[in-house]
C-alpha positions as CSV (number, residue, x, y, z in Angstrom):
1,X,65.7,301.3,152.6
2,X,66.4,303.8,149.8
3,X,66.6,303.1,146.1
4,X,70.4,303.0,145.9
5,X,70.5,300.4,148.7
6,X,67.9,298.3,147.0
7,X,69.8,298.3,143.7
8,X,73.0,297.3,145.4
9,X,71.2,294.4,147.1
10,X,69.8,293.2,143.7
11,X,73.2,293.3,142.1
12,X,74.9,291.4,144.9
13,X,74.0,287.7,144.8
14,X,76.6,286.3,147.2
15,X,79.8,287.1,149.0
16,X,82.3,284.3,149.7
17,X,85.9,284.6,150.6
18,X,86.0,288.2,149.5
19,X,84.6,287.3,146.0
20,X,81.2,288.6,144.7
21,X,79.1,286.8,142.1
22,X,76.2,288.7,140.4
23,X,73.0,287.0,139.5
24,X,73.8,287.1,135.8
25,X,77.1,285.4,136.3
26,X,75.3,282.6,138.4
27,X,72.9,282.0,135.5
28,X,75.8,281.7,133.1
29,X,77.6,279.1,135.3
30,X,74.4,277.1,135.6
31,X,74.0,277.0,131.9
32,X,77.6,275.9,131.4
33,X,77.2,273.1,134.0
34,X,74.0,272.0,132.4
35,X,75.8,271.8,129.0
36,X,78.7,269.8,130.6
37,X,76.2,267.3,132.1
38,X,74.4,267.0,128.7
39,X,77.7,266.5,126.9
40,X,78.9,263.9,129.4
41,X,75.5,262.1,129.3
42,X,75.6,262.0,125.5
43,X,79.2,260.7,125.6
44,X,78.1,257.9,127.9
45,X,75.1,257.1,125.8
46,X,77.2,257.1,122.6
47,X,79.9,254.9,124.3
48,X,77.3,252.5,125.6
49,X,75.6,252.4,122.3
50,X,78.8,251.9,120.5
51,X,79.7,249.0,122.9
52,X,76.3,247.5,122.4
53,X,76.6,247.8,118.6
54,X,80.1,246.2,118.7
55,X,78.9,243.4,121.0
56,X,75.9,242.8,118.8
57,X,78.1,242.8,115.7
58,X,80.5,240.4,117.4
59,X,77.7,238.0,118.4
60,X,76.3,238.2,114.8
61,X,79.8,237.4,113.4
62,X,80.3,234.5,115.9
63,X,76.8,233.2,115.0
64,X,77.7,233.4,111.3
65,X,80.9,231.6,112.0
66,X,79.1,228.8,113.8
67,X,76.9,228.3,110.7
68,X,79.8,228.6,108.4
69,X,81.9,226.1,110.3
70,X,78.9,223.7,110.5
71,X,78.7,223.9,106.7
72,X,82.4,223.4,106.3
73,X,82.2,220.4,108.7
74,X,79.5,218.8,106.6
75,X,81.6,219.2,103.5
76,X,84.7,217.8,105.2
77,X,82.6,214.7,106.3
78,X,81.4,214.3,102.7
79,X,84.9,214.3,101.4
80,X,86.1,212.0,104.2
81,X,83.4,209.4,103.3
82,X,84.0,209.4,99.5
83,X,83.3,212.7,97.8
84,X,86.1,213.8,95.6
85,X,86.1,217.5,96.5
86,X,84.2,220.2,98.2
87,X,84.4,224.0,98.3
88,X,83.0,225.9,101.2
89,X,82.5,229.7,101.3
90,X,82.6,230.7,104.9
91,X,81.2,234.2,104.0
92,X,83.6,236.0,106.3
93,X,84.2,239.7,105.7
94,X,87.6,241.5,106.0
95,X,86.8,242.8,109.5
96,X,85.6,239.5,110.8
97,X,87.8,237.2,113.0
98,X,90.5,235.1,111.5
99,X,90.3,231.5,110.3
100,X,93.4,229.3,110.7
101,X,94.4,225.7,110.6
102,X,96.2,224.3,113.7
103,X,97.9,220.9,114.0
104,X,96.2,220.3,117.4
105,X,94.2,217.6,119.0
106,X,94.6,213.8,118.8
107,X,92.6,210.7,119.4
108,X,93.9,207.3,120.7
109,X,92.0,204.0,120.7
110,X,93.5,201.1,122.7
111,X,92.4,197.6,123.6
112,X,93.3,195.8,126.8
113,X,92.4,192.1,126.6
114,X,93.1,191.2,130.3
115,X,96.0,188.8,129.6
116,X,98.5,190.9,127.6
117,X,99.8,194.4,127.3
118,X,97.6,197.2,126.0
119,X,97.4,197.3,122.2
120,X,97.1,200.7,120.5
121,X,94.6,200.5,117.6
122,X,95.0,204.1,116.4
123,X,96.9,207.2,117.6
124,X,96.0,209.9,115.1
125,X,96.2,213.7,114.9
126,X,92.8,215.3,114.5
127,X,93.8,218.7,113.2
128,X,91.6,221.8,113.8
129,X,90.1,224.5,111.5
130,X,89.4,227.3,113.9
131,X,87.7,230.7,113.7
132,X,88.8,233.2,116.4
133,X,87.0,236.4,117.5
134,X,88.7,237.8,120.6
135,X,88.4,235.2,123.4
136,X,85.9,233.1,121.4
137,X,86.8,230.3,119.1
138,X,84.6,228.1,116.9
139,X,86.3,225.0,115.5
140,X,85.8,222.0,113.2
141,X,87.6,219.0,114.8
142,X,87.1,215.3,114.6
143,X,83.9,215.6,112.5
144,X,82.3,217.9,115.1
145,X,81.9,221.6,115.7
146,X,82.9,223.1,119.0
147,X,82.9,226.6,120.6
148,X,85.0,228.0,123.5
149,X,84.7,231.4,125.2
150,X,87.9,230.9,127.1
151,X,86.3,229.2,130.1
152,X,85.2,225.8,129.0
153,X,83.7,224.6,125.7
154,X,80.4,223.4,124.3
155,X,79.4,221.0,121.5
156,X,77.6,222.6,118.5
157,X,77.5,219.7,116.1
158,X,78.2,216.1,117.1
159,X,81.5,214.4,116.0
160,X,81.9,211.2,114.0
161,X,81.4,208.8,117.0
162,X,78.6,206.3,117.3
163,X,77.7,203.9,120.0
164,X,74.6,201.7,119.6
165,X,73.6,198.2,120.7
166,X,77.0,197.4,122.2
167,X,78.7,198.5,118.9
168,X,81.2,201.3,118.7
169,X,81.8,202.8,115.3
170,X,84.6,205.4,115.2
171,X,85.5,206.9,111.8
172,X,88.4,209.2,112.7
173,X,88.4,212.3,110.6
174,X,91.9,213.8,110.4
175,X,92.4,217.2,108.9
176,X,95.7,218.6,107.5
177,X,96.1,222.0,105.9
178,X,97.7,225.4,105.5
179,X,98.2,227.5,108.6
180,X,96.5,230.7,107.2
181,X,93.2,230.3,105.5
182,X,90.9,232.5,103.5
183,X,87.1,232.6,103.5
184,X,86.8,230.0,100.7
185,X,88.2,226.6,101.5
186,X,88.8,223.5,99.3
187,X,88.7,220.0,100.9
188,X,90.1,216.9,99.2
189,X,90.8,213.3,100.3
190,X,94.4,212.9,101.6
191,X,94.8,209.3,100.6
192,X,92.4,206.3,100.9
193,X,90.7,205.4,104.2
194,X,92.5,202.9,106.4
195,X,90.7,200.1,108.3
196,X,92.3,199.9,111.7
197,X,89.8,197.6,113.5
198,X,88.9,194.9,112.6
199,X,92.2,194.2,110.8
200,X,93.2,190.6,110.0
201,X,96.8,191.6,109.3
202,X,97.2,193.1,112.7
203,X,95.3,190.3,114.4
204,X,92.3,192.5,115.4
205,X,89.0,190.7,115.2
206,X,85.4,191.0,116.6
207,X,84.3,190.6,119.2
208,X,87.3,192.0,121.1
209,X,88.7,189.8,123.9
210,X,87.5,190.4,127.4
211,X,88.9,193.5,129.1
212,X,88.4,197.1,127.9
213,X,88.5,199.5,125.0
214,X,89.6,203.1,125.8
215,X,89.1,206.1,123.6
216,X,91.2,209.1,124.6
217,X,90.9,212.6,123.1
218,X,93.3,215.4,123.7
219,X,91.8,218.8,122.7
220,X,91.3,222.3,123.7
221,X,87.6,221.3,123.7
222,X,88.2,218.1,125.8
223,X,85.5,219.0,128.3
224,X,82.8,219.2,125.6
225,X,84.1,215.9,124.1
226,X,83.7,214.4,127.6
227,X,80.2,215.6,128.1
228,X,79.3,214.1,124.7
229,X,80.7,210.7,125.8
230,X,78.7,210.9,129.0
231,X,75.5,211.8,127.2
232,X,75.8,209.2,124.4
233,X,77.1,206.2,126.3
234,X,77.4,204.6,129.8
235,X,81.2,204.5,129.4
236,X,83.4,205.3,132.3
237,X,84.5,208.9,131.5
238,X,87.6,210.4,133.2
239,X,89.2,213.8,132.8
240,X,92.8,215.0,132.8
241,X,92.3,218.7,133.1
242,X,96.0,219.6,133.2
243,X,96.7,217.6,130.0
244,X,93.3,218.7,128.4
245,X,92.4,215.0,127.9
246,X,89.3,212.9,128.3
247,X,89.1,209.1,128.2
248,X,86.0,206.9,127.7
249,X,86.4,203.3,128.9
250,X,84.1,200.6,127.5
251,X,84.0,197.2,129.3
252,X,84.4,194.1,127.1
253,X,83.0,191.0,128.7
254,X,84.0,187.4,127.6
255,X,82.6,186.0,124.4
256,X,81.4,183.0,126.5
257,X,78.1,184.5,127.5
258,X,75.8,181.5,127.7
259,X,76.3,178.5,129.9
260,X,76.1,175.0,128.6
261,X,77.9,173.1,131.4
262,X,77.6,172.9,135.1
263,X,81.3,173.1,135.9
264,X,83.6,175.1,133.6
265,X,87.3,175.1,134.4
266,X,89.0,177.7,132.2
267,X,92.7,177.2,133.0
268,X,94.4,175.1,130.3
269,X,97.3,174.6,132.7
270,X,95.1,173.5,135.6
271,X,92.7,170.6,136.4
272,X,89.1,169.8,136.9
273,X,88.9,166.9,139.4
274,X,86.0,164.8,140.5
275,X,87.8,163.0,143.3
276,X,86.9,160.9,146.3
277,X,84.2,158.9,147.9
278,X,80.7,160.2,147.0
279,X,81.8,162.9,144.6
280,X,78.9,163.5,142.3
281,X,77.8,165.5,139.2
282,X,74.4,165.7,137.7
283,X,71.7,168.2,136.7
284,X,68.2,169.7,137.2
285,X,66.1,172.5,135.7
286,X,65.0,175.3,137.9
287,X,62.8,176.7,135.2
288,X,60.6,173.6,135.5
289,X,60.8,172.9,139.2
290,X,63.1,172.4,142.1
291,X,66.0,169.9,142.3
292,X,64.0,167.1,143.8
293,X,61.4,167.4,141.1
294,X,63.7,167.8,138.0
295,X,67.0,166.2,138.8
296,X,68.4,164.0,135.9
297,X,71.5,162.4,134.6
298,X,72.4,165.2,132.2
299,X,75.2,166.9,134.0
300,X,78.0,168.2,131.9
301,X,81.5,169.3,132.9
302,X,84.1,170.8,130.7
303,X,87.7,172.0,131.2
304,X,90.2,173.8,129.1
305,X,92.8,171.6,130.9
306,X,92.8,168.1,132.1
307,X,89.9,166.2,133.7
308,X,90.6,163.7,136.4
309,X,88.1,161.4,138.1
310,X,89.1,159.1,141.0
311,X,87.7,157.0,143.8
312,X,84.1,156.0,143.4
313,X,83.0,159.3,142.0
314,X,80.1,159.5,139.5
315,X,79.5,162.0,136.7
316,X,75.9,161.6,135.6
317,X,76.5,163.1,132.2
318,X,79.3,164.1,129.7
319,X,82.9,165.1,130.2
320,X,84.8,167.4,127.8
321,X,88.5,168.1,128.2
322,X,90.9,170.4,126.4
323,X,93.6,168.2,127.7
324,X,93.5,164.6,128.9
325,X,90.8,162.5,130.5
326,X,92.2,160.4,133.3
327,X,89.8,157.9,135.0
328,X,91.0,156.1,138.0
329,X,89.6,153.8,140.7
330,X,85.9,152.8,140.4
331,X,84.8,156.1,139.0
332,X,82.0,156.1,136.4
333,X,81.0,158.4,133.6
334,X,77.3,157.9,132.8
335,X,77.6,159.7,129.5
336,X,80.3,160.3,126.9
337,X,84.0,161.4,127.4
338,X,85.7,163.8,125.0
339,X,89.4,164.3,125.1
340,X,91.9,166.5,123.2
341,X,95.5,165.6,124.1
342,X,97.2,162.2,124.2
343,X,97.3,159.8,125.8
344,X,93.9,158.5,124.7
345,X,91.9,156.8,127.5
346,X,92.9,153.1,127.6
347,X,90.6,150.2,127.4
348,X,90.2,150.1,131.2
349,X,89.2,153.7,131.3
350,X,86.9,153.3,128.4
351,X,85.0,150.6,130.2
352,X,84.1,153.2,132.9
353,X,82.4,155.4,130.3
354,X,78.8,154.5,129.4
355,X,78.8,156.5,126.2
356,X,81.3,157.4,123.5
357,X,84.9,158.2,124.0
358,X,86.0,160.6,121.2
359,X,88.8,163.0,120.4
360,X,87.9,166.7,119.9
361,X,89.7,169.8,118.8
362,X,89.8,171.4,122.3
363,X,87.7,173.3,124.8
364,X,87.7,177.1,124.6
365,X,88.8,179.0,127.7
366,X,86.9,181.9,129.1
367,X,88.6,185.3,129.5
368,X,88.7,186.9,133.0
369,X,86.5,189.8,134.0
370,X,89.0,191.6,136.2
371,X,88.4,195.0,134.5
372,X,84.7,194.7,135.0
373,X,85.1,193.8,138.7
374,X,87.6,196.6,139.4
375,X,85.7,199.4,137.6
376,X,82.3,198.3,139.0
377,X,83.7,198.1,142.6
378,X,85.2,201.6,142.3
379,X,82.0,203.0,141.0
380,X,79.8,201.5,143.8
381,X,82.4,202.5,146.4
382,X,81.7,206.1,145.3
383,X,78.0,205.9,144.6
384,X,75.9,203.6,146.8
385,X,72.9,203.3,149.1
386,X,74.9,202.5,152.3
387,X,73.3,205.6,154.0
388,X,69.8,204.2,153.4
389,X,70.3,201.1,155.7
390,X,71.2,200.8,159.3
391,X,73.0,197.5,158.5
392,X,76.1,199.3,157.1
393,X,78.2,201.8,159.0
394,X,81.5,203.1,157.6
395,X,81.4,200.4,154.9
396,X,81.2,197.7,157.6
397,X,78.2,195.3,157.6
398,X,76.6,194.9,161.0
399,X,73.7,192.6,162.2
400,X,70.9,193.6,164.5
401,X,70.6,190.6,166.9
402,X,71.1,187.6,164.7
403,X,69.9,188.9,161.3
404,X,70.0,191.7,158.8
405,X,68.3,192.6,155.6
406,X,69.3,194.6,152.5
407,X,66.6,195.9,150.1
408,X,66.9,196.9,146.5
409,X,70.0,199.0,145.8
410,X,73.8,198.9,145.5
411,X,75.9,198.6,148.6
412,X,79.7,198.6,149.3
413,X,81.2,196.8,152.2
414,X,84.7,195.7,153.3
415,X,83.6,192.1,154.0
416,X,80.6,189.9,154.8
417,X,81.1,187.7,157.8
418,X,78.2,185.7,159.2
419,X,79.1,183.5,162.1
420,X,75.8,182.0,162.9
421,X,73.9,185.2,161.7
422,X,71.6,185.5,158.8
423,X,71.3,188.0,155.9
424,X,68.3,188.4,153.7
425,X,68.6,190.0,150.2
426,X,65.1,191.3,149.4
427,X,64.7,191.8,145.7
428,X,61.0,192.4,145.8
429,X,61.4,196.0,144.7
430,X,64.4,195.5,142.5
431,X,67.8,193.9,142.3
432,X,70.3,193.9,145.2
433,X,74.0,194.3,144.5
434,X,76.7,194.0,147.1
435,X,80.2,194.9,146.2
436,X,82.6,193.3,148.6
437,X,86.2,194.7,148.8
438,X,87.7,191.6,150.4
439,X,85.7,188.4,151.2
440,X,82.5,186.6,152.1
441,X,82.6,184.2,155.0
442,X,79.7,182.1,156.2
443,X,80.3,179.7,159.2
444,X,78.5,177.9,162.0
445,X,75.1,178.3,160.5
446,X,75.7,181.7,158.8
447,X,73.1,182.0,156.0
448,X,72.3,184.3,153.0
449,X,68.7,184.0,151.7
450,X,67.3,185.6,148.5
451,X,63.7,186.7,148.5
452,X,61.7,188.3,145.7
453,X,61.7,187.9,141.9
454,X,64.8,190.1,141.2
455,X,68.4,189.2,141.1
456,X,70.9,189.4,144.0
457,X,74.6,189.9,143.1
458,X,77.9,189.8,145.0
459,X,80.8,191.4,143.2
460,X,83.9,190.3,145.1
461,X,87.0,192.5,144.4
462,X,89.1,190.2,146.5
463,X,91.7,192.8,147.6
464,X,92.3,190.7,150.8
465,X,91.7,187.1,151.6
466,X,90.4,185.3,154.7
467,X,91.8,182.0,156.0
468,X,89.6,179.0,156.6
469,X,90.3,175.4,157.6
470,X,87.6,173.1,156.3
471,X,87.7,169.5,157.6
472,X,90.4,167.6,155.8
473,X,91.5,170.5,153.6
474,X,94.0,172.2,155.8
475,X,94.4,176.0,155.7
476,X,93.1,177.9,152.7
477,X,93.1,181.5,151.7
478,X,89.7,182.3,150.1
479,X,87.4,185.1,149.0
480,X,84.2,183.2,149.4
481,X,83.5,180.5,152.0
482,X,80.4,178.6,152.8
483,X,81.2,176.4,155.9
484,X,79.5,173.9,158.2
485,X,75.7,174.2,158.5
486,X,75.9,177.3,156.3
487,X,74.1,178.1,153.1
488,X,73.4,180.5,150.3
489,X,69.7,179.7,149.7
490,X,67.3,180.6,146.9
491,X,63.8,179.1,147.0
492,X,63.4,176.2,144.6
493,X,67.2,176.1,144.0
494,X,66.6,178.8,141.4
495,X,70.3,179.6,140.7
496,X,69.3,182.3,138.2
497,X,68.5,184.6,141.2
498,X,71.9,184.7,142.9
499,X,75.2,185.5,141.2
500,X,78.8,185.9,142.4
501,X,81.4,187.6,140.2
502,X,85.1,187.5,140.8
503,X,88.5,188.0,139.3
504,X,90.9,185.4,137.9
505,X,92.4,185.0,141.4
506,X,89.0,184.4,143.1
507,X,89.1,181.4,145.4
508,X,86.0,179.8,146.9
509,X,85.2,176.8,149.2
510,X,81.8,175.2,149.8
511,X,82.9,172.8,152.5
512,X,81.0,171.4,155.5
513,X,81.3,168.1,157.3
514,X,79.4,164.8,157.3
515,X,76.7,166.0,159.6
516,X,76.8,169.7,158.8
517,X,76.9,170.0,155.0
518,X,77.3,173.4,153.2
519,X,75.0,174.4,150.3
520,X,75.2,177.1,147.6
521,X,72.4,178.0,145.2
522,X,73.6,180.2,142.4
523,X,76.1,181.1,139.8
524,X,79.8,181.6,140.4
525,X,81.4,183.5,137.5
526,X,85.1,184.0,138.0
527,X,86.8,182.9,134.8
528,X,90.6,182.8,135.1
529,X,91.6,182.7,131.4
530,X,94.1,180.2,130.3
531,X,96.5,180.4,133.2
532,X,94.7,182.0,136.1
533,X,95.1,180.3,139.5
534,X,91.5,180.8,140.9
535,X,89.6,177.8,142.1
536,X,86.4,176.5,143.5
537,X,86.5,173.5,146.0
538,X,83.4,171.6,146.9
539,X,83.6,169.0,149.7
540,X,80.8,167.7,151.9
541,X,78.7,170.4,150.3
542,X,76.4,171.0,147.3
543,X,76.5,173.5,144.6
544,X,73.1,174.0,142.8
545,X,73.7,176.0,139.7
546,X,77.0,176.6,137.9
547,X,80.6,177.5,138.5
548,X,83.0,179.1,136.1
549,X,86.5,179.3,137.5
550,X,90.1,178.5,136.7
551,X,90.4,175.1,138.5
552,X,87.7,173.1,140.2
553,X,87.5,170.1,142.5
554,X,84.5,168.2,143.6
555,X,85.8,166.3,146.6
556,X,84.6,163.8,149.1
557,X,80.8,163.8,149.3
558,X,80.8,167.0,147.3
559,X,78.2,167.5,144.6
560,X,77.7,169.9,141.6
561,X,74.2,170.0,140.2
562,X,74.0,171.9,136.9
563,X,70.9,174.0,136.5
564,X,69.6,173.8,133.0
565,X,67.6,176.9,133.8
566,X,70.8,178.8,133.1
567,X,71.4,177.3,129.7
568,X,71.2,179.8,126.9
569,X,69.2,182.2,129.0
570,X,71.7,184.0,131.1
571,X,74.5,186.3,130.1
572,X,76.8,188.4,132.1
573,X,75.7,192.1,131.9
574,X,77.7,195.1,132.8
575,X,76.2,198.3,134.2
576,X,78.6,200.2,131.9
577,X,78.7,200.5,128.1
578,X,79.7,197.1,126.8
579,X,81.4,196.4,123.5
580,X,80.7,193.4,121.3
581,X,81.7,195.0,118.0
582,X,84.4,197.6,117.3
583,X,84.9,199.4,114.0
584,X,87.7,202.0,113.7
585,X,88.7,203.7,110.4
586,X,90.9,206.7,109.6
587,X,89.8,209.3,107.0
588,X,92.4,212.0,106.1
589,X,91.3,215.2,104.5
590,X,93.5,218.0,103.0
591,X,92.2,221.6,103.5
592,X,93.5,224.6,101.5
593,X,92.4,228.1,100.6
594,X,90.6,228.1,97.2
595,X,92.9,228.9,94.3
């Protein structure tokens, strides 16, 4: 190859599509491309860095806003509870997010006392002072501080809401103010506080009547309010996501929480009757021994309505009536008789009373527990241990052979029907609770036995009845039946270990025959209020323990034996947050920009 050829080869780097690029031109292009890459990389780095800086600044501003709103909330609370004025410097710069007042959010407290319409205690606007930075808001509302990032909310500082020892204290902090606010805020009382509950003028007193108390909050931060209710109480918390509302329900159980009588009939329009041959009332003390060891003539029956005794019945103890006391036939009262409404027992009736015959001011009724029964039944229906036993399939109780056993836990069944079969409630490892949607029916030797040192409970919702026909009683629709040769048995007749809860419409029969008596060891607690129709009927059977119902009859060869082991030692407990005391006040605060 000659020199000219070599030079031409060196000058020619490539040929493509008729175009020729020299080596020098290639180097220039490479340098340009490199510069472009560097510039683009720097642009990306600058953009990323700028974004990171902006995000970091935003986070810092939101963090500062959280501290500022917490300080503001503290000042608002101080003013709400008596301070004459407070000024808060939020410390926000011109380029920070905006602070505004919104007339949003409200709280509603209502009482449902089981026998009348719901009563609203307070329905008050909360008002919200809110800082906004993009999609993030930080707010002071109801005495608490909340944050939302557009997808749910969280609690930053707890609101003015306190539940301790069955006492709910709810100071409602309501804010009013200007729409647009600056960084420096003045807070002043907007009138004196108002006492909403208790309130003698409105007829609100403690403890609230049996039923429920509901606290409903409507707020953009409702989900965080709800989690707070769940964390701080055992209230029943429900959400309305569409309406941005949350409701906390507290169960209120009757004020009558200790038991000082063996038969308590709550209906002032009804009757407590001890009627017929062999009808008998007395007492024993299971805390000192079984019935045969401790029985005595200290039985006590009381009724908000009339008391009637007929035939050759015997009450080995006292009788208290919120109505009349009517003593017929050869009946005997081996104690005193207390009456409220005329006519006063005549001389013939007084001769049947071993003790005093006196007029009293009445017998207090006992409010129903329908709310407790319904809410508890619904909860156990959703959360139970049915899957842990072979005795329950699809909420139906089954027996293996002639017997079945339930260990510690909560169970939900449609009904309990034992026709000659046996069920054992084993409380050795803890309490056994059975929620029954409809009824319990024990016949022809069907038995329930309690074992262990715990407590066995039946909560009977009574959505449907069953029909039974005890000898001489005709056809009866009931929710709990102990028939011929059948029993609910607790060793030593320790009635404290077995409890049945029912509504104001709860009906029960403990009814056998002369040779096949029925027995029930335990507590029946189904108060019916002043006019409920529920009843317990005992005929040719024995109740060892106590019965609280609307109306009660101890019929032919029926007996009620009051267990003094229950006196003053047993109270109805709810698995939910209970209320015994309620305090609601409203504190209004005016917020304006300083100056």
